[in-house]
N, C-alpha and C positions, 0 to 999 in steps of 0.2 A: 578487426574491431576489438577494442579493449573491453575488459569486464565492465568498467564504468559505462561505456556506451551501450553495451548489451543490457545492463540493468535499467538504464533510462529508457531504452527502446521498449523493453517488456512493460515497464511501468506506464508508458504512454499508451499501451494497448489494453490496459485494464478498462473495461467499459464503465460508463456512468451507471451508478446503481449497484456496482459490484466492488468487492475488495479482494486483494490477494495478500497472503501472508509473506513475511520476509523470507521464509524458507521456500515458498513457491516461486517468488521472484528469483531467488538464488538458483534454484533448480532450472527454471526456464532460461536463465542466463548462462547455463553451462557449468555452474559451480555449486552443486547441491549442498556443500558444507559451509557456504559463505553467507549465511543469514545475517550474522552480525555486521559483515562488510556492507551488505545491502542497507542495513539500518544507518550506517555511517554515511553512505551515499545519499540516502533520503534526507538526512540532516543537512547535508551540504548541497542539496539540489539547487543548481543555478538557474533553472528554467521553470520554476513554478509560476503559474499554474499549468503551463503547457505540459509539463511532466508532473502528473497528479500524485505527488508523494502522499497526500492525505488518504489515498486509496490503499495504502499498505499498512497492515495491522499485524499484531502478534499472532502466534499460532493458536492461541485460545480465544481470539477475537477481541482481545483488549487493545486499547489505544495507548500508544507510547510515543514519546519524543517528537511532538509536533511543535515547530517553532513559528508557524504562521499566525495570522491574526486570531487572538483569543486562546492560543495554546490548545490544550486537549479539548476544552469545551468548544472552541471554534472548529476543531477537526470533527467533532461529533455533529455539530450543527450543519457543517458542509456535507457530511455523509448523509445525514437525514434529508437534507434538501435534494440530494441526488437519488433518494429512494432506497438507501441502504437500511436494512431491517436490523434492529437491535433487540436483544433480550437482556433487560437490565442495563448494565453499563458496558456490555460487550456486543460486538457485531454477531448476529446470528449467521454463522458461516454456512450452515446448511441451506439458508435461503439467499444469502448475499455473497457467498464465497465464489471466487473465480479461480479455476485451476489452469487456465491457459486457453489458447485458441482451440476451438472445437474441430 
């Protein structure tokens, strides 16, 4: 399985109401130093919304690079509708962060 396929598989496993960081997705995909590559794959996601790239955020909880409807404001609305908790403009990772399968 290619890195791309592993990244999209991990992304599809992020539960509704949770987010993962680019670094977490990279680590769970077997390439812990490939967070930037994960970001590029999220940008080029051919299978949205089945592969929920909107559930991947920066390591500080900030929202970056969403090209779906409404841009970053749309990403925020979508995450809020799924139950993701924000503190100001950033996702509260202590409450809504996902570190992988339990």
